[in-house]
Backbone as CSV, one residue per row, in Angstrom:
resi,resn,N_x,N_y,N_z,CA_x,CA_y,CA_z,C_x,C_y,C_z
1,MET,-29.082,-189.878,109.392,-27.681,-189.694,109.795,-27.386,-188.208,109.978
2,LYS,-26.693,-187.892,111.054,-26.324,-186.502,111.322,-24.957,-186.201,110.720
3,TYR,-24.801,-184.972,110.264,-23.543,-184.550,109.669,-22.989,-183.342,110.418
4,ILE,-21.661,-183.236,110.462,-20.990,-182.115,111.130,-20.075,-181.412,110.133
5,SER,-19.653,-180.216,110.497,-18.793,-179.420,109.615,-17.323,-179.785,109.802
6,VAL,-16.504,-179.278,108.907,-15.063,-179.476,109.011,-14.541,-178.912,110.334
7,ILE,-15.046,-177.732,110.712,-14.586,-177.080,111.948,-14.858,-177.963,113.160
8,VAL,-16.081,-178.503,113.232,-16.456,-179.348,114.373,-15.625,-180.633,114.385
9,PHE,-15.443,-181.242,113.207,-14.661,-182.479,113.115,-13.212,-182.235,113.523
10,ALA,-12.655,-181.110,113.061,-11.262,-180.776,113.380,-11.069,-180.601,114.887
11,LYS,-12.024,-179.933,115.535,-11.928,-179.742,116.995,-12.102,-181.063,117.729
12,LYS,-13.003,-181.885,117.213,-13.282,-183.180,117.854,-12.044,-184.076,117.877
13,TRP,-11.286,-184.068,116.772,-10.128,-184.951,116.651,-8.799,-184.224,116.815
14,ASN,-8.882,-182.928,117.124,-7.683,-182.123,117.393,-6.684,-182.173,116.234
15,VAL,-7.192,-181.886,115.036,-6.344,-181.814,113.846,-6.653,-180.509,113.114
16,PRO,-5.741,-180.016,112.282,-5.982,-178.774,111.542,-7.157,-178.927,110.566
17,GLU,-7.905,-177.853,110.392,-9.037,-177.865,109.457,-8.560,-178.186,108.032
18,ARG,-7.396,-177.645,107.663,-6.855,-177.905,106.329,-6.641,-179.403,106.114
19,THR,-6.175,-180.085,107.166,-5.948,-181.524,107.071,-7.265,-182.260,106.845
20,VAL,-8.314,-181.837,107.572,-9.628,-182.474,107.425,-10.146,-182.301,105.994
21,ARG,-10.024,-181.096,105.455,-10.514,-180.841,104.093,-9.777,-181.719,103.074
22,ASN,-8.471,-181.876,103.286,-7.704,-182.709,102.370,-8.070,-184.180,102.514
23,TYR,-8.329,-184.632,103.740,-8.790,-186.007,103.935,-10.094,-186.234,103.180
24,CYS,-10.998,-185.237,103.264,-12.284,-185.346,102.572,-12.075,-185.396,101.061
25,ALA,-11.233,-184.486,100.560,-10.992,-184.412,99.116,-10.353,-185.691,98.585
26,LEU,-9.560,-186.354,99.426,-8.882,-187.588,99.013,-9.715,-188.838,99.290
27,GLY,-10.932,-188.609,99.817,-11.819,-189.737,100.085,-11.416,-190.564,101.279
28,LYS,-10.677,-189.979,102.192,-10.181,-190.733,103.345,-11.152,-190.727,104.524
29,ILE,-12.186,-189.878,104.468,-13.206,-189.873,105.520,-14.489,-190.428,104.906
30,ASN,-14.861,-191.623,105.315,-16.013,-192.308,104.732,-17.306,-191.523,104.910
31,GLY,-18.037,-191.366,103.807,-19.350,-190.732,103.877,-19.345,-189.232,103.742
32,ALA,-18.165,-188.601,103.705,-18.096,-187.137,103.581,-18.464,-186.732,102.153
33,PHE,-19.251,-185.669,102.031,-19.631,-185.202,100.702,-19.753,-183.682,100.696
34,LEU,-19.659,-183.132,99.482,-19.718,-181.682,99.308,-21.130,-181.203,99.008
35,THR,-21.482,-180.076,99.632,-22.678,-179.340,99.255,-22.194,-177.943,98.890
36,GLY,-22.121,-177.675,97.592,-21.495,-176.426,97.168,-20.010,-176.499,97.454
37,LYS,-19.538,-175.644,98.367,-18.133,-175.664,98.765,-17.961,-176.135,100.213
38,THR,-19.006,-176.684,100.783,-18.987,-177.085,102.190,-18.976,-178.607,102.327
39,TRP,-18.047,-179.109,103.120,-17.985,-180.546,103.371,-18.940,-180.927,104.496
40,ASN,-19.680,-182.008,104.259,-20.572,-182.578,105.274,-19.984,-183.914,105.693
41,ILE,-19.712,-184.056,106.987,-19.023,-185.241,107.481,-19.929,-186.000,108.443
42,PRO,-20.110,-187.304,108.251,-20.927,-188.091,109.174,-20.446,-187.901,110.618
43,GLU,-21.396,-187.710,111.510,-21.048,-187.429,112.912,-20.190,-188.529,113.519
44,GLU,-20.439,-189.781,113.101,-19.702,-190.896,113.697,-18.390,-191.199,112.961
45,ALA,-18.074,-190.417,111.936,-16.849,-190.658,111.173,-15.605,-190.487,112.045
46,THR,-14.589,-191.252,111.721,-13.326,-191.171,112.471,-12.202,-190.747,111.538
47,LEU,-11.058,-190.492,112.123,-9.893,-190.164,111.318,-9.482,-191.370,110.474
48,PRO,-8.786,-191.146,109.366,-8.292,-192.264,108.558,-7.432,-193.198,109.397
49,LEU,-7.278,-194.428,108.928,-6.482,-195.410,109.657,-5.139,-194.830,110.069
50,LYS,-4.719,-195.115,111.273,-3.531,-194.476,111.824,-2.244,-195.238,111.548
51,GLU,-2.298,-196.246,110.689,-1.086,-197.039,110.465,0.073,-196.201,109.940
52,LYS,-0.233,-195.168,109.136,0.833,-194.338,108.582,1.560,-193.568,109.666
53,LYS,0.887,-193.345,110.782,1.515,-192.566,111.836,2.678,-193.307,112.479
54,LYS,2.795,-194.590,112.169,3.944,-195.325,112.691,5.238,-194.756,112.135
55,LYS,5.147,-194.123,110.979,6.341,-193.538,110.368,6.726,-192.244,111.077
56,PHE,5.778,-191.665,111.793,6.007,-190.365,112.385,6.809,-190.468,113.672
57,SER,7.429,-189.387,114.025,8.273,-189.367,115.220,7.609,-188.506,116.284
58,ASP,8.339,-188.267,117.361,7.824,-187.390,118.409,8.188,-185.940,118.122
59,ASN,8.657,-185.683,116.903,9.006,-184.323,116.483,7.830,-183.744,115.706
60,PRO,7.096,-182.790,116.289,5.895,-182.243,115.626,6.183,-181.662,114.245
61,LEU,7.301,-180.940,114.116,7.633,-180.335,112.832,7.855,-181.406,111.772
62,LEU,8.597,-182.447,112.119,8.846,-183.539,111.177,7.539,-184.233,110.807
63,ASN,6.651,-184.383,111.774,5.356,-184.997,111.500,4.560,-184.193,110.480
64,TYR,4.551,-182.869,110.658,3.840,-182.006,109.719,4.440,-182.113,108.318
65,LEU,5.782,-182.099,108.250,6.451,-182.184,106.952,6.118,-183.503,106.253
66,LYS,6.143,-184.601,107.006,5.842,-185.904,106.417,4.391,-185.990,105.962
67,GLU,3.509,-185.522,106.816,2.083,-185.592,106.497,1.759,-184.761,105.254
68,GLN,2.271,-183.521,105.233,1.970,-182.631,104.114,2.661,-183.088,102.832
69,LYS,3.815,-183.730,102.963,4.501,-184.288,101.801,3.661,-185.404,101.186
70,GLU,3.136,-186.294,102.028,2.322,-187.399,101.537,1.030,-186.897,100.896
71,MET,0.472,-185.815,101.458,-0.793,-185.276,100.955,-0.599,-184.338,99.769
72,LYS,0.677,-183.993,99.484,0.973,-183.002,98.445,0.193,-181.707,98.712
73,LEU,0.200,-181.334,99.990,-0.563,-180.166,100.439,0.107,-178.865,100.022
74,LYS,-0.674,-177.957,99.470,-0.167,-176.638,99.089,-0.447,-175.634,100.209
75,GLY,0.469,-174.697,100.379,0.261,-173.631,101.349,0.736,-173.928,102.746
76,GLY,1.185,-175.164,103.005,1.653,-175.520,104.336,3.151,-175.330,104.476
77,ILE,3.695,-175.803,105.585,5.118,-175.611,105.861,5.982,-176.443,104.901
78,TYR,5.509,-177.613,104.482,6.266,-178.418,103.525,6.392,-177.675,102.197
79,HIS,5.292,-177.150,101.720,5.249,-176.397,100.466,6.194,-175.196,100.544
80,ARG,6.136,-174.476,101.652,6.978,-173.282,101.836,8.455,-173.658,101.952
81,THR,8.730,-174.732,102.661,10.118,-175.179,102.823,10.727,-175.549,101.481
82,GLN,9.996,-176.317,100.685,10.509,-176.732,99.382,10.866,-175.523,98.516
83,ILE,9.977,-174.575,98.428,10.181,-173.435,97.531,11.240,-172.471,98.064
84,ASP,11.101,-172.055,99.325,12.021,-171.054,99.876,13.441,-171.591,100.029
85,LEU,13.567,-172.814,100.539,14.906,-173.378,100.743,15.600,-173.614,99.408
86,THR,14.853,-174.130,98.453,15.435,-174.378,97.133,15.841,-173.071,96.456
87,TYR,14.962,-172.091,96.493,15.270,-170.804,95.853,16.509,-170.167,96.468
88,ASN,16.546,-170.054,97.789,17.663,-169.378,98.455,18.974,-170.131,98.300
89,SER,18.940,-171.460,98.421,20.163,-172.251,98.264,20.720,-172.121,96.853
90,ASN,19.840,-172.246,95.861,20.292,-172.155,94.476,20.749,-170.748,94.109
91,ARG,20.084,-169.745,94.677,20.447,-168.361,94.374,21.862,-168.059,94.858
92,ILE,22.205,-168.578,96.025,23.550,-168.384,96.564,24.593,-168.942,95.603
93,GLU,24.235,-170.023,94.916,25.163,-170.680,93.994,25.131,-170.086,92.594
94,GLY,24.364,-168.996,92.410,24.377,-168.323,91.120,23.207,-168.604,90.198
95,SER,22.224,-169.361,90.665,21.050,-169.627,89.829,20.314,-168.327,89.537
96,LYS,19.818,-168.189,88.319,19.097,-166.983,87.913,17.577,-167.139,88.036
97,LEU,17.127,-168.301,88.449,15.690,-168.506,88.580,15.118,-167.608,89.665
98,THR,13.960,-167.020,89.394,13.297,-166.178,90.385,12.548,-167.058,91.380
99,HIS,12.077,-166.429,92.445,11.284,-167.165,93.434,10.013,-167.712,92.783
100,ASP,9.371,-166.902,91.949,8.150,-167.352,91.273,8.425,-168.522,90.334
101,GLN,9.536,-168.470,89.605,9.876,-169.572,88.701,10.146,-170.853,89.477
102,THR,10.801,-170.703,90.635,11.044,-171.864,91.494,9.710,-172.446,91.955
103,ARG,8.783,-171.580,92.322,7.459,-172.030,92.758,6.710,-172.716,91.615
104,TYR,6.781,-172.133,90.419,6.106,-172.732,89.269,6.629,-174.143,88.998
105,ILE,7.963,-174.296,89.084,8.561,-175.611,88.838,8.032,-176.621,89.848
106,PHE,7.941,-176.208,91.103,7.473,-177.126,92.151,5.993,-177.456,91.978
107,GLU,5.194,-176.431,91.676,3.740,-176.614,91.630,3.228,-177.155,90.300
108,THR,3.853,-176.733,89.200,3.289,-177.068,87.884,4.278,-177.731,86.923
109,ASN,5.525,-177.864,87.344,6.573,-178.426,86.487,6.819,-177.554,85.247
110,THR,6.557,-176.246,85.380,6.871,-175.264,84.337,7.634,-174.126,85.004
111,ILE,8.221,-173.222,84.183,8.944,-172.096,84.768,8.189,-170.792,84.617
112,GLY,7.016,-170.822,84.001,6.277,-169.592,83.782,6.876,-168.789,82.635
113,VAL,6.311,-167.632,82.408,6.774,-166.771,81.310,8.072,-166.077,81.723
114,SER,9.046,-166.063,80.803,10.320,-165.410,81.088,10.826,-164.681,79.853
115,LYS,11.296,-163.452,80.050,11.855,-162.675,78.950,13.328,-162.970,78.745
116,GLU,13.923,-163.640,79.723,15.342,-163.960,79.655,15.540,-165.451,79.433
117,SER,16.688,-165.799,78.861,16.999,-167.216,78.669,17.257,-167.865,80.025
118,ILE,16.880,-169.120,80.141,17.036,-169.851,81.390,18.038,-170.984,81.192
119,ASN,18.981,-171.083,82.119,19.973,-172.149,82.079,19.305,-173.481,82.430
120,ILE,19.431,-174.464,81.555,18.812,-175.767,81.791,19.289,-176.385,83.101
121,ASP,20.581,-176.199,83.413,21.117,-176.759,84.660,20.393,-176.193,85.880
122,ASP,20.024,-174.901,85.822,19.293,-174.300,86.938,17.960,-175.008,87.158
123,ILE,17.295,-175.349,86.057,15.999,-176.024,86.148,16.171,-177.449,86.678
124,ILE,17.163,-178.162,86.146,17.404,-179.541,86.572,17.781,-179.592,88.047
125,GLU,18.695,-178.699,88.460,19.117,-178.704,89.864,17.963,-178.336,90.789
126,THR,17.056,-177.482,90.312,15.911,-177.106,91.130,15.002,-178.308,91.367
127,THR,14.678,-179.041,90.304,13.834,-180.228,90.475,14.554,-181.289,91.312
128,ASN,15.866,-181.403,91.127,16.642,-182.352,91.934,16.663,-181.933,93.399
129,HIS,16.719,-180.621,93.634,16.738,-180.106,95.006,15.451,-180.488,95.727
130,PHE,14.313,-180.403,95.024,13.038,-180.814,95.620,13.110,-182.276,96.053
131,ARG,13.704,-183.111,95.212,13.827,-184.539,95.518,14.765,-184.762,96.708
132,CYS,15.810,-183.942,96.799,16.741,-184.058,97.929,16.041,-183.734,99.244
133,ILE,15.222,-182.684,99.241,14.497,-182.319,100.459,13.544,-183.438,100.860
134,ASP,12.875,-184.041,99.884,11.992,-185.172,100.179,12.776,-186.313,100.826
135,LEU,13.967,-186.578,100.293,14.793,-187.656,100.831,15.241,-187.337,102.254
136,ILE,15.593,-186.090,102.504,16.005,-185.677,103.851,14.850,-185.850,104.839
137,ILE,13.648,-185.496,104.423,12.475,-185.669,105.287,12.245,-187.156,105.569
138,ASP,12.332,-187.975,104.523,12.098,-189.415,104.681,13.123,-190.063,105.610
139,LYS,14.360,-189.565,105.571,15.434,-190.191,106.351,15.880,-189.321,107.519
140,ALA,14.988,-188.450,107.975,15.348,-187.499,109.030,15.780,-188.177,110.328
141,LYS,15.288,-189.377,110.584,15.644,-190.081,111.823,16.814,-191.034,111.630
142,THR,17.359,-191.067,110.418,18.505,-191.931,110.140,19.801,-191.209,110.497
143,LYS,20.738,-191.931,111.051,22.014,-191.339,111.432,22.734,-190.782,110.211
144,LEU,23.186,-189.540,110.321,23.880,-188.890,109.213,25.188,-189.620,108.909
145,SER,25.424,-189.891,107.634,26.605,-190.660,107.244,27.199,-190.118,105.954
146,GLU,28.415,-190.562,105.668,29.063,-190.184,104.406,28.244,-190.673,103.217
147,SER,27.728,-191.886,103.303,26.989,-192.451,102.179,25.725,-191.651,101.886
148,PHE,25.077,-191.143,102.946,23.864,-190.352,102.733,24.205,-189.011,102.080
149,ILE,25.286,-188.387,102.518,25.716,-187.111,101.934,26.071,-187.316,100.465
150,LYS,26.748,-188.410,100.161,27.086,-188.709,98.767,25.837,-188.979,97.942
151,GLU,24.853,-189.626,98.569,23.594,-189.904,97.875,22.892,-188.598,97.502
152,LEU,22.914,-187.634,98.418,22.316,-186.327,98.141,23.054,-185.618,97.012
153,HIS,24.379,-185.707,97.038,25.187,-185.077,95.996,24.869,-185.671,94.632
154,TYR,24.754,-186.986,94.595,24.441,-187.666,93.337,23.060,-187.263,92.830
155,LEU,22.100,-187.215,93.749,20.732,-186.857,93.385,20.651,-185.421,92.884
156,LEU,21.352,-184.517,93.555,21.321,-183.102,93.200,21.896,-182.855,91.812
157,LYS,22.990,-183.528,91.494,23.710,-183.239,90.258,23.329,-184.138,89.083
158,SER,22.497,-185.130,89.317,22.105,-186.040,88.245,21.439,-185.283,87.092
159,GLY,21.907,-185.549,85.878,21.308,-184.943,84.705,21.839,-183.571,84.344
160,THR,22.703,-182.991,85.178,23.273,-181.675,84.875,24.506,-181.834,83.991
161,SER,24.967,-180.718,83.447,26.178,-180.781,82.622,27.381,-181.192,83.462
162,ASP,27.374,-180.866,84.763,28.474,-181.281,85.640,28.577,-182.797,85.722
163,SER,27.430,-183.482,85.659,27.445,-184.946,85.783,28.135,-185.608,84.598
164,GLN,28.330,-184.845,83.514,28.991,-185.387,82.325,30.505,-185.159,82.351
165,LYS,30.973,-184.462,83.395,32.408,-184.193,83.520,33.029,-185.221,84.457
166,ASP,33.953,-185.983,83.970,34.553,-187.044,84.772,35.229,-186.485,86.025
167,TRP,35.866,-185.332,85.887,36.596,-184.773,87.026,35.662,-184.273,88.127
168,PHE,34.377,-184.007,87.779,33.462,-183.481,88.799,33.106,-184.547,89.833
169,ASN,33.112,-185.811,89.396,32.969,-186.929,90.328,31.649,-186.883,91.109
170,VAL,30.544,-186.839,90.400,29.227,-186.767,91.032,28.989,-187.952,91.966
171,GLY,28.532,-187.652,93.167,28.253,-188.692,94.150,29.473,-189.159,94.922
172,GLU,30.618,-188.551,94.655,31.860,-188.893,95.359,32.600,-187.601,95.696
173,TYR,33.695,-187.740,96.444,34.502,-186.568,96.763,35.303,-186.140,95.535
174,LYS,35.765,-184.913,95.576,36.429,-184.333,94.406,37.723,-185.074,94.057
175,LYS,38.076,-184.980,92.789,39.311,-185.579,92.298,40.423,-184.543,92.174
176,LEU,40.041,-183.295,91.929,41.019,-182.242,91.682,41.001,-181.202,92.790
177,PRO,42.150,-180.592,93.099,42.195,-179.525,94.106,41.461,-178.290,93.590
178,ASN,40.941,-177.489,94.495,40.242,-176.261,94.097,40.413,-175.216,95.189
179,GLU,39.938,-174.012,94.913,39.916,-172.977,95.948,38.567,-172.273,95.906
180,VAL,38.196,-171.702,97.027,36.906,-171.016,97.146,37.157,-169.608,97.666
181,GLY,36.740,-168.615,96.904,36.946,-167.229,97.337,38.409,-166.882,97.488
182,GLY,39.257,-167.522,96.700,40.686,-167.246,96.788,41.382,-168.011,97.895
183,ASN,40.631,-168.813,98.648,41.216,-169.588,99.747,41.386,-171.048,99.334
184,GLU,42.507,-171.619,99.688,42.757,-173.015,99.364,41.865,-173.926,100.200
185,THR,41.510,-175.053,99.642,40.766,-176.070,100.382,41.680,-177.280,100.550
186,CYS,41.250,-178.225,101.365,42.115,-179.377,101.621,42.282,-180.214,100.353
187,PRO,43.414,-180.868,100.199,43.668,-181.701,99.013,42.642,-182.827,98.916
188,PRO,42.351,-183.288,97.718,41.369,-184.363,97.517,41.602,-185.587,98.400
189,LYS,42.868,-185.951,98.577,43.160,-187.167,99.331,42.827,-187.040,100.818
190,GLU,42.622,-185.803,101.312,42.327,-185.597,102.731,40.845,-185.433,103.030
191,VAL,40.030,-185.260,102.001,38.615,-184.957,102.214,37.900,-186.063,102.977
192,ALA,38.085,-187.321,102.592,37.387,-188.436,103.235,37.710,-188.503,104.729
193,ALA,38.992,-188.321,105.069,39.396,-188.378,106.478,38.773,-187.227,107.267
194,LYS,38.757,-186.031,106.683,38.170,-184.882,107.368,36.656,-185.053,107.532
195,MET,36.024,-185.659,106.543,34.595,-185.906,106.629,34.281,-186.876,107.754
196,ARG,35.049,-187.945,107.845,34.843,-188.926,108.916,35.072,-188.300,110.282
197,ALA,36.105,-187.466,110.391,36.408,-186.813,111.666,35.273,-185.872,112.075
198,LEU,34.758,-185.125,111.104,33.665,-184.195,111.383,32.422,-184.941,111.842
199,LEU,32.086,-186.041,111.168,30.907,-186.825,111.548,31.099,-187.501,112.906
200,ASN,32.273,-188.021,113.143,32.541,-188.662,114.441,32.378,-187.672,115.579
201,HIS,32.920,-186.482,115.408,32.798,-185.448,116.440,31.328,-185.093,116.668
202,TYR,30.582,-184.977,115.588,29.163,-184.616,115.676,28.357,-185.702,116.398
203,HIS,28.643,-186.949,116.093,27.876,-188.044,116.687,28.239,-188.294,118.148
204,LEU,29.368,-187.772,118.593,29.739,-187.906,120.003,28.905,-186.996,120.907
205,ILE,28.276,-185.998,120.321,27.424,-185.086,121.091,26.091,-185.782,121.362
206,GLU,25.816,-186.091,122.622,24.622,-186.874,122.952,23.332,-186.091,122.725
207,LYS,23.274,-184.884,123.250,22.069,-184.062,123.098,22.427,-182.835,122.267
208,LYS,22.148,-182.927,120.981,22.507,-181.845,120.064,21.487,-180.718,120.143
209,ASP,21.987,-179.498,120.231,21.095,-178.346,120.199,21.333,-177.577,118.899
210,LEU,20.638,-176.464,118.754,20.731,-175.695,117.510,22.152,-175.221,117.256
211,LYS,22.876,-174.872,118.304,24.257,-174.400,118.156,25.139,-175.505,117.572
212,ASP,24.944,-176.743,118.019,25.729,-177.870,117.503,25.445,-178.096,116.018
213,ILE,24.184,-177.976,115.647,23.797,-178.178,114.247,24.386,-177.082,113.364
214,ILE,24.317,-175.839,113.857,24.879,-174.716,113.103,26.388,-174.879,112.955
215,ASP,27.038,-175.296,114.030,28.490,-175.472,113.989,28.865,-176.575,112.993
216,PHE,28.099,-177.679,113.000,28.367,-178.757,112.042,28.217,-178.243,110.622
217,HIS,27.175,-177.488,110.383,26.931,-176.969,109.034,28.044,-176.018,108.609
218,TYR,28.500,-175.196,109.546,29.598,-174.263,109.233,30.863,-175.028,108.862
219,GLN,31.197,-176.020,109.705,32.396,-176.815,109.422,32.246,-177.576,108.102
220,PHE,31.064,-178.073,107.841,30.800,-178.794,106.600,30.978,-177.877,105.400
221,GLU,30.498,-176.658,105.518,30.605,-175.692,104.421,32.063,-175.353,104.113
222,ILE,32.821,-175.003,105.143,34.169,-174.495,104.875,35.197,-175.604,104.651
223,TYR,34.953,-176.789,105.218,35.953,-177.847,105.075,35.538,-178.962,104.117
224,ILE,34.238,-179.162,103.954,33.794,-180.300,103.175,32.989,-179.890,101.948
225,LEU,31.963,-179.063,102.128,31.043,-178.777,101.035,31.744,-178.238,99.803
226,SER,32.633,-177.255,100.003,33.311,-176.662,98.857,34.259,-177.664,98.189
227,LYS,34.741,-178.615,98.975,35.635,-179.610,98.395,34.869,-180.613,97.565
228,MET,33.615,-180.856,97.982,32.811,-181.830,97.271,32.055,-181.193,96.128
229,GLU,31.995,-179.857,96.143,31.307,-179.092,95.116,29.858,-179.529,95.008
230,MET,29.138,-179.385,96.148,27.775,-179.850,96.228,26.804,-178.969,95.461
231,GLY,27.196,-177.783,95.090,26.243,-176.904,94.409,25.324,-176.268,95.433
232,GLY,24.019,-176.196,95.129,23.094,-175.419,95.954,22.526,-176.131,97.150
233,LEU,22.908,-177.359,97.449,22.260,-178.087,98.539,22.948,-177.828,99.864
234,ASP,22.187,-177.301,100.820,22.707,-177.121,102.172,22.135,-178.235,103.025
235,VAL,23.001,-179.101,103.542,22.548,-180.226,104.325,22.353,-179.801,105.773
């Protein structure tokens, strides 16, 4: 039997070399074996069964995120998205966790060595944020709805001290009026109507471009997010 290298196999099937190595490590390529640090792949070997690709879309970026999420691949765009997005979102909301601590939590479920005390809520929200990103990736092709936004809010805040406060209303819109940066926000009784109006306007746009997405996010931040007190999650 003839064997080929990872490089040759990757070119043959037009997939990244990193993906091939992970397939080999996970035993997904029949007959592949290691010699030292080099993978030897049977010449007639094929890619793993393609049934999982039914979940994938025609969006290359989403495909990469889904694939790397399933493989728990380190160093790829999924890994970078989880760490960088979580760190920056939480930092804006006042989290004291460093970028390295955020990475440690994602990679090892520890925070690493720290000379300063760490707020438990920061750690809980960070792990919850990772789960929220996974959920967003899984449901990326699902129409955005109030129920999905509430689901993210519930997931993000579950287990935090805020979830123990009745007035915080985890997974639902706020009960009490508030202000952000000295500016008043809409009364609690108006939030649901404004949310529906914002979503309806967004869904009327047939071909959404980056400007439409940015505008939706801006409107969500100033009219909805602060009212719902979502914390560090940017949808």
